[in-house]
N, C-alpha and C positions, 0 to 999 in steps of 0.2 A: 503494500501501499503506500503511494506517495502522497507527503503532505507537504504543505508549503507553509513557512508562517514568517512574519518579518515584523522588526518592532526598532525604536529609537532608544540606542540604550548605550550605556559607559564598558570599557572592557574590563568586566567584572567575572568572574566565576560563580557570586552568589547571590548578588544583588549585583544594578545594573544602574548604576547612580548616572541624574541628567545633573548636573551641577551649573548653576547658576549662581551672577551678580549683577549687582544694577544695570539698566539700559541705559542708551541715549534716544530711547525714543518715544509718543505716544503709546498709551498700550492700547490694546484691539478689546473688543471683549472678552472677558471669561466665558464665558456661557456657555461653549462647550466643553467648557471641565468643571462646570455645575457650581463656575461661579465663587468655587474652594477659595478661601483665602492664604494666599501665595506671596511671602514680602521676600526681599531682598536675602541671599545667601542660602534658599531653600533646597534639597534634597532632594528632587526628586525619580523617581525606582519605579521600572517594572517588573513583575514578576510571573512566572507561570507555574501552573502544576501543582504541587504538595507542599510545595514551601507557598510557596502565594496563598494557598486556602489557609494558613496556618497563621496567613495576615490579618485574616478576616474574623477580628474580634473587635466588640462593641466599642474599645477603646478609638476602635482604630476611623469609627464613623463618627466622631463628634464631629468633624471639621465640614462634611459632609452633611448632618443633618442641620448644623448650625444654616448652612445657605440653604436648605431646603423650607428652612421653617422661619428664616428671613422675608421669604418669598409669600408666605403664607398669611405672618404677620402687616407685610408690609402696608395692608387695607388701614388698617386701624392705628398705626403707627409712618402717620405722616406728616410729622411736623419740619419745619423746614427753621433751619439755625437760625442765630444773630448778626442784628450786619455788624456789630462788637467783634464779632468771632472772628468774621470774614475779614475782616481788618484789619483787625491784629495779627492775623493769621498772614495775612497777602505779605506784609509789609518783612517779615522776618525769609517766607517765603520767596522774598524777588530776591534779597542780597542773598539768598543759597543761589539763587538761578543763574545771577548776572557774575558770576566766579567761573564759570563753564557752563554760559549755556545749552552746551553740544551735549554734555552730559548729563540734563537736567531730566528727569523723566514723573510724569505729573503724578499717573498714578501712583508712584512706589512714591515720591513725596506725600501725596492724599495719606495714604497708607497710614506711614509712620504719622505722620501730625493725628492723625486719630487714634490709633493702635497702643498709642503710647499711653491715651489714658482706661484703656482694659486693665488694665492689672490694677488701677486704685480704686477701679468701681468695683473688682467685683471681689476686694480684698475680704468681705466681708461675707459673704457668699456662702450658702452653704456646700453649693457646688461650685468651687469656684471654675474646675475647665471646663463646664458648660456657660457659667457666665462671659468668659473670657471668650470664649470659643462664637458663644451670639455678637458678643461685643464686635467682634473680627467681621464675623458674618458680615455686621451692618456696617463696619465700616469696608468695607469688599465692595459691597455690594454698590454703596453710595461715588466712592471715588470711583469707581469704574462706569458707572453710571455717566458720571459728569467728564474724565477723560478720553472716553474714547471720543469723543467728536471733537478732541482738541489734536489739530494737524501736529505730526513732529514739530515740521516749519514753523510754526505761532511763537510767539516773540517770551517774554517770562513775565510780562502782564498779564496775557491770554493764561498762559499755561499756570498761572500761578493762581488764578479768578478763577479756574477751573477745579485745580485741586483742594482749594480753601471753602469754595462751597459746597464741595463734596465732603469732603472733613467735619464741615460745619454742619453740612442737612446730618446726615450721619450721628451726631454728638447729640443734637439736639432726641433722636428716636434712641437710642441705647437701652434707657432704662425700661421705656416701652418694651422694645422688641427682647431683652432681658426678660421681663416677667411671662408676656404671651410664648416667650419659645419655650419656656423653665418645663411646662407640661407634656409638650410633646415629645420627646429625645426614648422613652425607651420605645414608645411604637416607631418611633423615625429608626433607631439601631436593629429593633426586630426585621423590619421589612429590610433593608440593606441587606441585610447577613447573607441570604442566598440569594439576591443582585451579584455582592464579590465572588461567593462562588462561584457561579456562572461566571465570570470575567475572569476568574482562572481556569476555568473548563478551558477558555477560548485561544488558537494559536497563540496571539498575537499578546493575553495575562492582561492582569491589571494593575491602571498606575495608583503609587502610591505616595503621598508628598511631604517630608518628614513623619513618618510612618500614617500618615494621613489616606484614607482609604479616596480617590477621586471617581467620582461617579463621571463618566466621561456618555455613556449611552453606546452607542455605536460610533463616537467622535471621536476617538485615539488619535489620530494624527491629526485633525482639527485643532484635539487640546495642545498636544506637543506643541505645534504649531505657534499658538498665542502665548504659550510659556514663551517660547523662545523667544516672542517677537515685544513680551513683559520684559524679561531677564535676561541679559546676555549671557547668551553659552560658555560657560568658560571650558566643559569637556562635555563631548559627542559622541555618540557613533551610530551608524545608520547600516543599513543592508537588508541584507534577506538570505536564506537559507532552502535550502531541498532535503529531506530524507528522506531515503529507501531505504526498507527493513532498518537494521540499528547501525546505517552510518550516512553521513551527514556533510553537504559541501554548499561552501562560503567561496562568496566574489571575497577577494581580498586576503589576509593572511590568516587570519584567525577565526578557527574552526569552531564547531559545535558536538553536542553529546547528544544522542537521541533511546532512548529506549527499547525495545525490543519490536513493538508493534509500529514503531517510525514517528511516537510522540513526542515533543520536547522531553528531556529524560528531568522536569522540575529545574532545581537554580543552574544545574549544569548546563540548559540550556539557552541561559542569561548572559555569556560572553558574549563580544563585542561579535559583529559579523559585517565584514566591509568595514572595516574600522576607522572612520576619520575623526580623528582629535585638535583642537583649536584651544586657542587661549585667543581671547580677546585683548588688550590691555587700555585702558584709558592713555588718551596721548599728554 
């Protein structure tokens, strides 16, 4: 039996990190990734088979559930940020942007400004992890909404206006979102467990960022492209391989391992295929 599989990953035998750092362009929508909260320095990995299924634990669905629950609560949590919040934010933002406008990223700046408040807001929460996830998901969605319409060539004033509006709008809704989402995590995690395992059984596997399952639906490639546009790729690999029996062949110098029936052999199938690695440095 012949099976073909392809994925984007880094050259490690156990996991497949896609290592990211901040980028210079405006962020597109992270909708293909379920609008999960992903910040600069995130490590995203693709797993397949039994190793992947071992990752499908309730704790791994917190971020995906927060993103889903945020959308469900959006109708009742729709306050706008104050003028004072936006104005104060823009002054600091433009000072940072003008140091190197080409490296300034609206999405990451917005998220950083907004999410800096999440730990403090959730310190006394009964479930700190869920509270923080709800807070960060609110930041991510509002920042995504404002920054995705801001072109990369926009000046610092436009980028900072978008970043600060997104951050301030999110902050105005965080308390409402945290309260609204609190009761939905148990059912949401139960729903995601089966879906995660199904992704693991697919040849392309399942994507996790910082240990959190990313609900890509059937849009894995679109999600990876969106992540690469939001975050500068330091190291990544991409390619494809074919398995016949217990032998695999791949383009490039890096091989793979398959089990006896030709399926990817668990974690061993996560070595890079058609290896492509590069590092982008700030000028």
